[in-house]
DRENTORKOL-3810 file (N, C-alpha, C; in nm, 4 decimals):
REM DRENTORKOL-3810
@n.u->18.2834; n.v->14.7494; n.w->13.4235; ca.u->18.4057; ca.v->14.7900; ca.w->13.3675; c.u->18.4631; c.v->14.9153; c.w->13.4397
@n.u->18.5869; n.v->14.9101; n.w->13.4497; ca.u->18.6471; ca.v->15.0237; ca.w->13.5286; c.u->18.6726; c.v->15.1429; c.w->13.4282
@n.u->18.6968; n.v->15.2577; n.w->13.4862; ca.u->18.7272; ca.v->15.3737; ca.w->13.4039; c.u->18.8624; c.v->15.3582; c.w->13.3155
@n.u->18.9600; n.v->15.2880; n.w->13.3722; ca.u->19.0826; ca.v->15.2588; ca.w->13.3014; c.u->19.0564; c.v->15.1708; c.w->13.1769
@n.u->18.9694; n.v->15.0708; n.w->13.1901; ca.u->18.9383; ca.v->14.9862; ca.w->13.0774; c.u->18.8654; c.v->15.0596; c.w->12.9705
@n.u->18.7690; n.v->15.1408; n.w->13.0031; ca.u->18.6981; ca.v->15.2192; ca.w->12.9071; c.u->18.7849; c.v->15.3207; c.w->12.8413
@n.u->18.8745; n.v->15.3767; n.w->12.9109; ca.u->18.9734; ca.v->15.4789; ca.w->12.8497; c.u->19.0607; c.v->15.4068; c.w->12.7588
@n.u->19.1092; n.v->15.2856; n.w->12.7931; ca.u->19.2019; ca.v->15.2083; ca.w->12.7095; c.u->19.1336; c.v->15.1688; c.w->12.5798
@n.u->19.0096; n.v->15.1216; n.w->12.5861; ca.u->18.9306; ca.v->15.0844; ca.w->12.4721; c.u->18.9033; c.v->15.2039; c.w->12.3796
@n.u->18.8752; n.v->15.3187; n.w->12.4367; ca.u->18.8591; ca.v->15.4404; ca.w->12.3616; c.u->18.9790; c.v->15.4703; c.w->12.2829
@n.u->19.0942; n.v->15.4617; n.w->12.3397; ca.u->19.2277; ca.v->15.5025; ca.w->12.2790; c.u->19.2564; c.v->15.3979; c.w->12.1660
@n.u->19.2254; n.v->15.2715; n.w->12.1815; ca.u->19.2415; ca.v->15.1730; ca.w->12.0806; c.u->19.1512; c.v->15.1928; c.w->11.9603
@n.u->19.0286; n.v->15.2400; n.w->11.9882; ca.u->18.9302; ca.v->15.2580; ca.w->11.8846; c.u->18.9503; c.v->15.3904; c.w->11.8071
@n.u->19.0267; n.v->15.4829; n.w->11.8581; ca.u->19.0462; ca.v->15.6136; ca.w->11.7963; c.u->19.1113; c.v->15.6069; c.w->11.6597
@n.u->19.2166; n.v->15.5258; n.w->11.6344; ca.u->19.2807; ca.v->15.5208; ca.w->11.5060; c.u->19.1776; c.v->15.4630; c.w->11.3992
@n.u->19.0934; n.v->15.3690; n.w->11.4356; ca.u->19.0018; ca.v->15.3119; ca.w->11.3455; c.u->18.8893; c.v->15.4178; c.w->11.3042
@n.u->18.8606; n.v->15.5047; n.w->11.3955; ca.u->18.7548; ca.v->15.6146; ca.w->11.3629; c.u->18.8172; c.v->15.7194; c.w->11.2761
@n.u->18.9450; n.v->15.7525; n.w->11.2831; ca.u->18.9994; ca.v->15.8535; ca.w->11.2080; c.u->19.0375; c.v->15.8159; c.w->11.0698
@n.u->19.0495; n.v->15.6829; n.w->11.0361; ca.u->19.0773; ca.v->15.6376; ca.w->10.9060; c.u->18.9474; c.v->15.6149; c.w->10.8327
@n.u->18.8917; n.v->15.7180; n.w->10.7647; ca.u->18.7660; ca.v->15.7069; ca.w->10.6915; c.u->18.7965; c.v->15.6826; c.w->10.5429
@n.u->18.6948; n.v->15.6685; n.w->10.4596; ca.u->18.7088; ca.v->15.6440; ca.w->10.3201; c.u->18.7930; c.v->15.7593; c.w->10.2568
@n.u->18.8897; n.v->15.7192; n.w->10.1791; ca.u->18.9773; ca.v->15.8172; ca.w->10.1099; c.u->19.1031; c.v->15.8555; c.w->10.1875
@n.u->19.1201; n.v->15.7985; n.w->10.3141; ca.u->19.2356; ca.v->15.8301; ca.w->10.3949; c.u->19.3360; c.v->15.7098; c.w->10.3862
@n.u->19.4637; n.v->15.7446; n.w->10.3901; ca.u->19.5646; ca.v->15.6338; ca.w->10.4012; c.u->19.6202; c.v->15.6498; c.w->10.5394
@n.u->19.6100; n.v->15.5416; n.w->10.6195; ca.u->19.6554; ca.v->15.5455; ca.w->10.7557; c.u->19.7481; c.v->15.4282; c.w->10.7767
@n.u->19.8748; n.v->15.4461; n.w->10.7414; ca.u->19.9780; ca.v->15.3411; ca.w->10.7566; c.u->20.0897; c.v->15.4088; c.w->10.8267
@n.u->20.1515; n.v->15.3285; n.w->10.9143; ca.u->20.2669; ca.v->15.3830; ca.w->10.9911; c.u->20.3899; c.v->15.3927; c.w->10.9106
@n.u->20.4123; n.v->15.2917; n.w->10.8219; ca.u->20.5275; ca.v->15.2951; ca.w->10.7289; c.u->20.4823; c.v->15.2655; c.w->10.5922
@n.u->20.5347; n.v->15.3554; n.w->10.4990; ca.u->20.4953; ca.v->15.3361; ca.w->10.3592; c.u->20.5831; c.v->15.2122; c.w->10.3087
@n.u->20.5359; n.v->15.1389; n.w->10.2057; ca.u->20.6181; ca.v->15.0306; ca.w->10.1555; c.u->20.7575; c.v->15.0742; c.w->10.1207
@n.u->20.8563; n.v->14.9788; n.w->10.1108; ca.u->20.9940; ca.v->15.0037; ca.w->10.0763; c.u->21.0037; c.v->15.0946; c.w->9.9525
@n.u->20.9302; n.v->15.0582; n.w->9.8459; ca.u->20.9301; ca.v->15.1378; ca.w->9.7272; c.u->20.8003; c.v->15.2186; c.w->9.7207
@n.u->20.8069; n.v->15.3416; n.w->9.6777; ca.u->20.6830; ca.v->15.4212; ca.w->9.6588; c.u->20.5965; c.v->15.3566; c.w->9.5506
@n.u->20.4863; n.v->15.3120; n.w->9.5864; ca.u->20.3942; ca.v->15.2539; ca.w->9.4872; c.u->20.2531; c.v->15.2940; c.w->9.5305
@n.u->20.1646; n.v->15.2929; n.w->9.4326; ca.u->20.0253; ca.v->15.3370; ca.w->9.4632; c.u->19.9557; c.v->15.2421; c.w->9.5541
@n.u->19.8901; n.v->15.2978; n.w->9.6528; ca.u->19.7998; ca.v->15.2211; ca.w->9.7401; c.u->19.6568; c.v->15.2623; c.w->9.7154
@n.u->19.5695; n.v->15.1601; n.w->9.7205; ca.u->19.4289; ca.v->15.1894; ca.w->9.6862; c.u->19.3738; c.v->15.2671; c.w->9.8095
@n.u->19.3135; n.v->15.3792; n.w->9.7716; ca.u->19.2473; ca.v->15.4688; ca.w->9.8739; c.u->19.1006; c.v->15.4563; c.w->9.8906
@n.u->19.0342; n.v->15.4580; n.w->9.7784; ca.u->18.8924; ca.v->15.4416; ca.w->9.7791; c.u->18.8374; c.v->15.3886; c.w->9.6481
@n.u->18.7311; n.v->15.3204; n.w->9.6452; ca.u->18.6604; ca.v->15.2775; ca.w->9.5298; c.u->18.5327; c.v->15.3543; c.w->9.5139
@n.u->18.5212; n.v->15.4313; n.w->9.4035; ca.u->18.4099; ca.v->15.5241; ca.w->9.3795; c.u->18.3114; c.v->15.4560; c.w->9.2845
@n.u->18.1931; n.v->15.4254; n.w->9.3153; ca.u->18.0992; ca.v->15.3694; ca.w->9.2173; c.u->18.0578; c.v->15.4723; c.w->9.1150
@n.u->18.0338; n.v->15.4200; n.w->8.9919; ca.u->17.9893; ca.v->15.5089; ca.w->8.8806; c.u->17.8481; c.v->15.4620; c.w->8.8524
@n.u->17.7518; n.v->15.5533; n.w->8.8384; ca.u->17.6116; ca.v->15.5297; ca.w->8.8124; c.u->17.5643; c.v->15.6227; c.w->8.7041
@n.u->17.4528; n.v->15.5869; n.w->8.6352; ca.u->17.4004; ca.v->15.6748; ca.w->8.5368; c.u->17.2538; c.v->15.6496; c.w->8.5198
@n.u->17.1802; n.v->15.7385; n.w->8.4614; ca.u->17.0393; ca.v->15.7271; ca.w->8.4356; c.u->17.0308; c.v->15.6922; c.w->8.2878
@n.u->16.9434; n.v->15.5897; n.w->8.2520; ca.u->16.9294; ca.v->15.5515; ca.w->8.1121; c.u->16.8072; c.v->15.6209; c.w->8.0677
@n.u->16.8222; n.v->15.7055; n.w->7.9573; ca.u->16.7047; ca.v->15.7786; ca.w->7.9044; c.u->16.6382; c.v->15.6930; c.w->7.7993
@n.u->16.5262; n.v->15.7386; n.w->7.7478; ca.u->16.4488; ca.v->15.6753; ca.w->7.6431; c.u->16.5079; c.v->15.7187; c.w->7.5058
@n.u->16.5250; n.v->15.6213; n.w->7.4154; ca.u->16.5599; ca.v->15.6612; ca.w->7.2781; c.u->16.4787; c.v->15.5712; c.w->7.1835
@n.u->16.4526; n.v->15.6317; n.w->7.0680; ca.u->16.3870; ca.v->15.5589; ca.w->6.9637; c.u->16.4428; c.v->15.6129; c.w->6.8285
@n.u->16.4538; n.v->15.5212; n.w->6.7315; ca.u->16.5035; ca.v->15.5606; ca.w->6.5954; c.u->16.4096; c.v->15.5028; c.w->6.4961
@n.u->16.3571; n.v->15.5830; n.w->6.4073; ca.u->16.2787; ca.v->15.5388; ca.w->6.2963; c.u->16.3545; c.v->15.5771; c.w->6.1707
@n.u->16.4031; n.v->15.4772; n.w->6.0973; ca.u->16.4803; ca.v->15.5104; ca.w->5.9692; c.u->16.3850; c.v->15.5694; c.w->5.8699
@n.u->16.4309; n.v->15.6499; n.w->5.7815; ca.u->16.3539; ca.v->15.7260; ca.w->5.6823; c.u->16.3057; c.v->15.6157; c.w->5.5830
@n.u->16.1679; n.v->15.5994; n.w->5.5758; ca.u->16.1220; ca.v->15.4958; ca.w->5.4865; c.u->16.1087; c.v->15.5485; c.w->5.3368
@n.u->16.1293; n.v->15.6812; n.w->5.3218; ca.u->16.1157; ca.v->15.7397; ca.w->5.1903; c.u->15.9745; c.v->15.7817; c.w->5.1792
@n.u->15.9287; n.v->15.8380; n.w->5.0699; ca.u->15.7949; ca.v->15.8928; ca.w->5.0527; c.u->15.6945; c.v->15.7748; c.w->5.0314
@n.u->15.5751; n.v->15.8011; n.w->5.0838; ca.u->15.4642; ca.v->15.7144; ca.w->5.0560; c.u->15.4102; c.v->15.7451; c.w->4.9104
@n.u->15.4232; n.v->15.6573; n.w->4.8239; ca.u->15.3775; ca.v->15.6859; ca.w->4.6804; c.u->15.2374; c.v->15.6277; c.w->4.6729
@n.u->15.1452; n.v->15.7177; n.w->4.6423; ca.u->15.0029; ca.v->15.6895; ca.w->4.6308; c.u->14.9821; c.v->15.6309; c.w->4.4883
@n.u->14.9136; n.v->15.5158; n.w->4.4816; ca.u->14.8820; ca.v->15.4547; ca.w->4.3518; c.u->14.7276; c.v->15.4633; c.w->4.3342
@n.u->14.6888; n.v->15.4774; n.w->4.2120; ca.u->14.5428; ca.v->15.4880; ca.w->4.1775; c.u->14.4761; c.v->15.3523; c.w->4.1985
@n.u->14.3648; n.v->15.3508; n.w->4.2774; ca.u->14.2890; ca.v->15.2256; ca.w->4.2968; c.u->14.1608; c.v->15.2351; c.w->4.2117
@n.u->14.0912; n.v->15.3482; n.w->4.2175; ca.u->13.9756; ca.v->15.3724; ca.w->4.1305; c.u->13.9984; c.v->15.5147; c.w->4.0712
@n.u->13.8932; n.v->15.5698; n.w->4.0026; ca.u->13.9062; ca.v->15.6994; ca.w->3.9355; c.u->13.9491; c.v->15.8054; c.w->4.0407
@n.u->13.8864; n.v->15.8087; n.w->4.1625; ca.u->13.9187; ca.v->15.9117; ca.w->4.2593; c.u->13.9693; c.v->15.8586; c.w->4.3854
@n.u->14.0242; n.v->15.7430; n.w->4.3880; ca.u->14.0771; ca.v->15.6779; ca.w->4.5124; c.u->14.2239; c.v->15.6398; c.w->4.4979
@n.u->14.3104; n.v->15.6818; n.w->4.5855; ca.u->14.4492; ca.v->15.6508; ca.w->4.5808; c.u->14.4956; c.v->15.5977; c.w->4.7079
@n.u->14.5945; n.v->15.5090; n.w->4.7208; ca.u->14.6515; ca.v->15.4584; ca.w->4.8417; c.u->14.7976; c.v->15.4150; c.w->4.8312
@n.u->14.8621; n.v->15.4113; n.w->4.9331; ca.u->15.0109; ca.v->15.3693; ca.w->4.9343; c.u->15.0493; c.v->15.3409; c.w->5.0759
@n.u->15.1525; n.v->15.2535; n.w->5.0908; ca.u->15.2068; ca.v->15.2117; ca.w->5.2239; c.u->15.3593; c.v->15.2016; c.w->5.2171
@n.u->15.4144; n.v->15.2180; n.w->5.3357; ca.u->15.5533; ca.v->15.1969; ca.w->5.3556; c.u->15.5792; c.v->15.1168; c.w->5.4902
@n.u->15.6845; n.v->15.0454; n.w->5.4899; ca.u->15.7265; ca.v->14.9702; ca.w->5.6163; c.u->15.8103; c.v->15.0604; c.w->5.6989
@n.u->15.7826; n.v->15.0720; n.w->5.8256; ca.u->15.8677; ca.v->15.1543; ca.w->5.9160; c.u->15.9669; c.v->15.0688; c.w->5.9909
@n.u->16.0930; n.v->15.0953; n.w->5.9800; ca.u->16.2016; ca.v->15.0146; ca.w->6.0505; c.u->16.2250; c.v->15.0940; c.w->6.1816
@n.u->16.1999; n.v->15.0331; n.w->6.2965; ca.u->16.2030; ca.v->15.1044; ca.w->6.4232; c.u->16.2970; c.v->15.0279; c.w->6.5195
@n.u->16.3731; n.v->15.1026; n.w->6.5944; ca.u->16.4620; ca.v->15.0467; ca.w->6.7005; c.u->16.4442; c.v->15.1400; c.w->6.8182
@n.u->16.4344; n.v->15.0788; n.w->6.9403; ca.u->16.4120; ca.v->15.1589; ca.w->7.0632; c.u->16.4613; c.v->15.0779; c.w->7.1844
@n.u->16.4654; n.v->15.1402; n.w->7.2958; ca.u->16.5032; ca.v->15.0734; ca.w->7.4211; c.u->16.3900; c.v->15.0737; c.w->7.5242
@n.u->16.2726; n.v->15.0890; n.w->7.4747; ca.u->16.1485; ca.v->15.0826; ca.w->7.5630; c.u->16.0290; c.v->15.0319; c.w->7.4682
@n.u->15.9316; n.v->14.9787; n.w->7.5369; ca.u->15.8137; ca.v->14.9419; ca.w->7.4681; c.u->15.7346; c.v->15.0686; c.w->7.4336
@n.u->15.7017; n.v->15.0869; n.w->7.3014; ca.u->15.6481; ca.v->15.2142; ca.w->7.2582; c.u->15.5141; c.v->15.1912; c.w->7.1890
@n.u->15.4316; n.v->15.2886; n.w->7.1973; ca.u->15.3034; ca.v->15.2962; ca.w->7.1161; c.u->15.3160; c.v->15.4146; c.w->7.0260
@n.u->15.3011; n.v->15.3754; n.w->6.8965; ca.u->15.3119; ca.v->15.4815; ca.w->6.7865; c.u->15.1707; c.v->15.5229; c.w->6.7493
@n.u->15.1605; n.v->15.6469; n.w->6.7090; ca.u->15.0364; ca.v->15.6944; ca.w->6.6524; c.u->15.0737; c.v->15.7875; c.w->6.5318
@n.u->14.9794; n.v->15.8219; n.w->6.4491; ca.u->15.0106; ca.v->15.8963; ca.w->6.3274; c.u->14.8939; c.v->15.9878; c.w->6.2931
@n.u->14.9258; n.v->16.0912; n.w->6.2185; ca.u->14.8290; ca.v->16.1892; ca.w->6.1684; c.u->14.8739; c.v->16.2367; c.w->6.0331
@n.u->14.7810; n.v->16.2743; n.w->5.9472; ca.u->14.8060; ca.v->16.3180; ca.w->5.8166; c.u->14.7531; c.v->16.4554; c.w->5.7986
@n.u->14.8357; n.v->16.5429; n.w->5.7308; ca.u->14.8026; ca.v->16.6780; ca.w->5.7036; c.u->14.8186; c.v->16.7011; c.w->5.5517
@n.u->14.7049; n.v->16.7295; n.w->5.4832; ca.u->14.7137; ca.v->16.7639; ca.w->5.3381; c.u->14.7832; c.v->16.8892; c.w->5.3160
@n.u->14.8516; n.v->16.8979; n.w->5.1950; ca.u->14.9178; ca.v->17.0203; ca.w->5.1590; c.u->14.8263; c.v->17.1165; c.w->5.0841
@n.u->14.7219; n.v->17.0576; n.w->5.0296; ca.u->14.6233; ca.v->17.1332; ca.w->4.9503; c.u->14.6426; c.v->17.1277; c.w->4.8019
@n.u->14.7533; n.v->17.0532; n.w->4.7647; ca.u->14.7813; ca.v->17.0392; ca.w->4.6177; c.u->14.6830; c.v->16.9573; c.w->4.5522
@n.u->14.6212; n.v->16.8585; n.w->4.6196; ca.u->14.5210; ca.v->16.7707; ca.w->4.5684; c.u->14.4120; c.v->16.7585; c.w->4.6784
@n.u->14.3014; n.v->16.8302; n.w->4.6676; ca.u->14.1997; ca.v->16.8128; ca.w->4.7637; c.u->14.1307; c.v->16.6828; c.w->4.7693
@n.u->14.0814; n.v->16.6451; n.w->4.8839; ca.u->14.0145; ca.v->16.5153; ca.w->4.8925; c.u->14.0127; c.v->16.4795; c.w->5.0465
@n.u->13.9658; n.v->16.3607; n.w->5.0763; ca.u->13.9641; ca.v->16.3074; ca.w->5.2132; c.u->14.0874; c.v->16.2174; c.w->5.2323
@n.u->14.1733; n.v->16.2547; n.w->5.3201; ca.u->14.2971; ca.v->16.1768; ca.w->5.3526; c.u->14.2734; c.v->16.1060; c.w->5.4802
@n.u->14.3221; n.v->15.9819; n.w->5.4866; ca.u->14.3239; ca.v->15.8971; ca.w->5.6048; c.u->14.4536; c.v->15.8274; c.w->5.6117
@n.u->14.5008; n.v->15.8069; n.w->5.7370; ca.u->14.6191; ca.v->15.7403; ca.w->5.7650; c.u->14.5984; c.v->15.6300; c.w->5.8667
@n.u->14.6675; n.v->15.5268; n.w->5.8462; ca.u->14.6637; ca.v->15.4077; ca.w->5.9409; c.u->14.8033; c.v->15.3436; c.w->5.9566
@n.u->14.8130; n.v->15.2852; n.w->6.0742; ca.u->14.9382; ca.v->15.2099; ca.w->6.1068; c.u->14.9075; c.v->15.0790; c.w->6.1718
@n.u->14.9640; n.v->14.9712; n.w->6.1289; ca.u->14.9432; ca.v->14.8417; ca.w->6.1829; c.u->15.0684; c.v->14.7658; c.w->6.1938
@n.u->15.1099; n.v->14.7194; n.w->6.3111; ca.u->15.0544; ca.v->14.7465; ca.w->6.4416; c.u->15.1035; c.v->14.8792; c.w->6.5038
@n.u->15.0390; n.v->14.9159; n.w->6.6100; ca.u->15.0796; ca.v->15.0366; ca.w->6.6737; c.u->15.1884; c.v->15.0220; c.w->6.7797
@n.u->15.2091; n.v->14.8980; n.w->6.8223; ca.u->15.3034; ca.v->14.8713; ca.w->6.9300; c.u->15.4398; c.v->14.8265; c.w->6.8757
@n.u->15.5458; n.v->14.8768; n.w->6.9393; ca.u->15.6822; ca.v->14.8440; ca.w->6.9098; c.u->15.7424; c.v->14.7977; c.w->7.0399
@n.u->15.8225; n.v->14.6892; n.w->7.0324; ca.u->15.8774; ca.v->14.6317; ca.w->7.1549; c.u->16.0285; c.v->14.6393; c.w->7.1475
@n.u->16.0954; n.v->14.6435; n.w->7.2662; ca.u->16.2380; ca.v->14.6527; ca.w->7.2741; c.u->16.2982; c.v->14.5250; c.w->7.2166
@n.u->16.4280; n.v->14.5352; n.w->7.1720; ca.u->16.4966; ca.v->14.4146; ca.w->7.1252; c.u->16.5056; c.v->14.3115; c.w->7.2395
@n.u->16.4999; n.v->14.1864; n.w->7.1975; ca.u->16.4996; ca.v->14.0862; ca.w->7.2984; c.u->16.3622; c.v->14.0260; c.w->7.3300
@n.u->16.2609; n.v->14.1079; n.w->7.2923; ca.u->16.1246; ca.v->14.0632; ca.w->7.3135; c.u->16.0946; c.v->13.9641; c.w->7.1918
@n.u->15.9835; n.v->13.8948; n.w->7.2073; ca.u->15.9439; ca.v->13.8123; ca.w->7.1008; c.u->15.9385; c.v->13.8871; c.w->6.9632
@n.u->15.9681; n.v->13.8308; n.w->6.8525; ca.u->15.9674; ca.v->13.9030; ca.w->6.7241; c.u->15.8277; c.v->13.9448; c.w->6.6844
@n.u->15.7986; n.v->14.0701; n.w->6.6882; ca.u->15.6765; ca.v->14.1305; ca.w->6.6520; c.u->15.6984; c.v->14.1975; c.w->6.5181
@n.u->15.5892; n.v->14.2015; n.w->6.4352; ca.u->15.6017; ca.v->14.2715; ca.w->6.3047; c.u->15.6244; c.v->14.4255; c.w->6.3157
@n.u->15.7054; n.v->14.4777; n.w->6.2282; ca.u->15.7273; ca.v->14.6162; ca.w->6.2319; c.u->15.6056; c.v->14.6874; c.w->6.1727
@n.u->15.5901; n.v->14.8102; n.w->6.2142; ca.u->15.4640; ca.v->14.8893; ca.w->6.1649; c.u->15.4612; c.v->14.9104; c.w->6.0179
@n.u->15.3419; n.v->14.9082; n.w->5.9543; ca.u->15.3238; ca.v->14.9440; ca.w->5.8212; c.u->15.2331; c.v->15.0664; c.w->5.8232
@n.u->15.2795; n.v->15.1753; n.w->5.7551; ca.u->15.2146; ca.v->15.3047; ca.w->5.7550; c.u->15.1437; c.v->15.3213; c.w->5.6162
@n.u->15.0104; n.v->15.3390; n.w->5.6174; ca.u->14.9426; ca.v->15.3509; ca.w->5.4932; c.u->14.8595; c.v->15.4820; c.w->5.4942
@n.u->14.8534; n.v->15.5420; n.w->5.3712; ca.u->14.7717; ca.v->15.6632; ca.w->5.3593; c.u->14.6704; c.v->15.6335; c.w->5.2379
@n.u->14.5485; n.v->15.6785; n.w->5.2528; ca.u->14.4422; ca.v->15.6655; ca.w->5.1548; c.u->14.3862; c.v->15.8024; c.w->5.1258
@n.u->14.3701; n.v->15.8296; n.w->4.9983; ca.u->14.3030; ca.v->15.9535; ca.w->4.9510; c.u->14.1762; c.v->15.9164; c.w->4.8747
@n.u->14.0649; n.v->15.9612; n.w->4.9240; ca.u->13.9339; ca.v->15.9394; ca.w->4.8499; c.u->13.8799; c.v->16.0672; c.w->4.8126
@n.u->13.7930; n.v->16.0625; n.w->4.7115; ca.u->13.7246; ca.v->16.1796; ca.w->4.6549; c.u->13.8394; c.v->16.2810; c.w->4.6126
@n.u->13.9388; n.v->16.2301; n.w->4.5464; ca.u->14.0478; ca.v->16.3171; ca.w->4.5053; c.u->13.9950; c.v->16.4092; c.w->4.3908
@n.u->14.0298; n.v->16.5406; n.w->4.4047; ca.u->13.9893; ca.v->16.6430; ca.w->4.3027; c.u->14.1184; c.v->16.6715; c.w->4.2250
@n.u->14.1331; n.v->16.6096; n.w->4.1177; ca.u->14.2578; ca.v->16.6188; ca.w->4.0340; c.u->14.2615; c.v->16.7431; c.w->3.9409
@n.u->14.1604; n.v->16.8267; n.w->3.9492; ca.u->14.1546; ca.v->16.9457; ca.w->3.8584; c.u->14.2619; c.v->17.0479; c.w->3.8866
@n.u->14.3147; n.v->17.0502; n.w->4.0078; ca.u->14.4197; ca.v->17.1567; ca.w->4.0413; c.u->14.5560; c.v->17.1246; c.w->3.9887
@n.u->14.5779; n.v->17.0058; n.w->3.9462; ca.u->14.7078; ca.v->16.9677; ca.w->3.8892; c.u->14.7050; c.v->16.9241; c.w->3.7416
@n.u->14.7943; n.v->16.9765; n.w->3.6616; ca.u->14.7931; ca.v->16.9354; ca.w->3.5209; c.u->14.8282; c.v->16.7922; c.w->3.5089
@n.u->14.7840; n.v->16.7289; n.w->3.4117; ca.u->14.8158; ca.v->16.5836; ca.w->3.3810; c.u->14.9674; c.v->16.5647; c.w->3.3546
@n.u->15.0188; n.v->16.4614; n.w->3.3987; ca.u->15.1609; ca.v->16.4239; ca.w->3.3701; c.u->15.2601; c.v->16.4687; c.w->3.4682
@n.u->15.2163; n.v->16.5490; n.w->3.5659; ca.u->15.3094; ca.v->16.6033; ca.w->3.6794; c.u->15.3404; c.v->16.4842; c.w->3.7706
@n.u->15.4672; n.v->16.4790; n.w->3.8101; ca.u->15.5200; ca.v->16.3691; ca.w->3.8861; c.u->15.5634; c.v->16.4214; c.w->4.0238
@n.u->15.5533; n.v->16.3304; n.w->4.1219; ca.u->15.6108; ca.v->16.3569; ca.w->4.2564; c.u->15.5506; c.v->16.4784; c.w->4.3200
@n.u->15.4229; n.v->16.4980; n.w->4.3112; ca.u->15.3530; ca.v->16.6100; ca.w->4.3721; c.u->15.3369; c.v->16.5769; c.w->4.5211
@n.u->15.3857; n.v->16.6728; n.w->4.6043; ca.u->15.3750; ca.v->16.6576; ca.w->4.7529; c.u->15.2314; c.v->16.6874; c.w->4.7944
@n.u->15.1478; n.v->16.5900; n.w->4.8254; ca.u->15.0071; ca.v->16.6107; ca.w->4.8521; c.u->14.9715; c.v->16.6076; c.w->5.0047
@n.u->15.0560; n.v->16.5467; n.w->5.0829; ca.u->15.0298; ca.v->16.5424; ca.w->5.2307; c.u->15.1562; c.v->16.5067; c.w->5.3034
@n.u->15.1545; n.v->16.5299; n.w->5.4337; ca.u->15.2650; ca.v->16.4970; ca.w->5.5249; c.u->15.2121; c.v->16.4125; c.w->5.6347
@n.u->15.2796; n.v->16.3011; n.w->5.6702; ca.u->15.2331; ca.v->16.2123; ca.w->5.7826; c.u->15.3347; c.v->16.2431; c.w->5.8987
@n.u->15.2781; n.v->16.2639; n.w->6.0144; ca.u->15.3570; ca.v->16.2785; ca.w->6.1372; c.u->15.3417; c.v->16.1499; c.w->6.2157
@n.u->15.4505; n.v->16.0971; n.w->6.2622; ca.u->15.4490; ca.v->15.9801; ca.w->6.3505; c.u->15.4891; c.v->16.0244; c.w->6.4919
@n.u->15.4049; n.v->15.9867; n.w->6.5892; ca.u->15.4277; ca.v->16.0268; ca.w->6.7305; c.u->15.4527; c.v->15.9023; c.w->6.8066
@n.u->15.5257; n.v->15.9135; n.w->6.9258; ca.u->15.5543; ca.v->15.7948; ca.w->7.0086; c.u->15.5319; c.v->15.8335; c.w->7.1479
@n.u->15.4885; n.v->15.7319; n.w->7.2243; ca.u->15.4685; ca.v->15.7431; ca.w->7.3772; c.u->15.5167; c.v->15.6118; c.w->7.4381
@n.u->15.5878; n.v->15.6237; n.w->7.5448; ca.u->15.6282; ca.v->15.4945; ca.w->7.6121; c.u->15.5102; c.v->15.4137; c.w->7.6626
@n.u->15.5199; n.v->15.2817; n.w->7.6542; ca.u->15.4123; ca.v->15.1935; ca.w->7.7035; c.u->15.4888; c.v->15.1056; c.w->7.8081
@n.u->15.4505; n.v->15.1209; n.w->7.9326; ca.u->15.5184; ca.v->15.0492; ca.w->8.0425; c.u->15.4473; c.v->14.9188; c.w->8.0750
END
């Protein structure tokens, strides 16, 4: 190739190099002023984790034997990730005894997965010492259950 050919090709390529994204490079604007597309900007986002557990109300302990009480509630859960739930019980001291908490099943799946049962949360009180509360008292707050969640990938 000669120098003249290379120089000519360089001059022809120059307008293409100067018109980058976001530039309008037209020699004559249309007869009527109207918008021309300049650039398309993609929109992206990061999707975070979310979970919602509706308030199931209080777990009402029912007497099973003289010193054993138990009760359960269904947990209604919605989330956008597979989750593993865990729980712990903390007695308030109003009624001493041995408190235990259980949840079945522990796993919650995102919507669209096969229908899995929702968790059932149960509390059991054994060796209850009822001497600290007078007979006939209702709705005594005896313990608090904390539900925790961790993503399961």
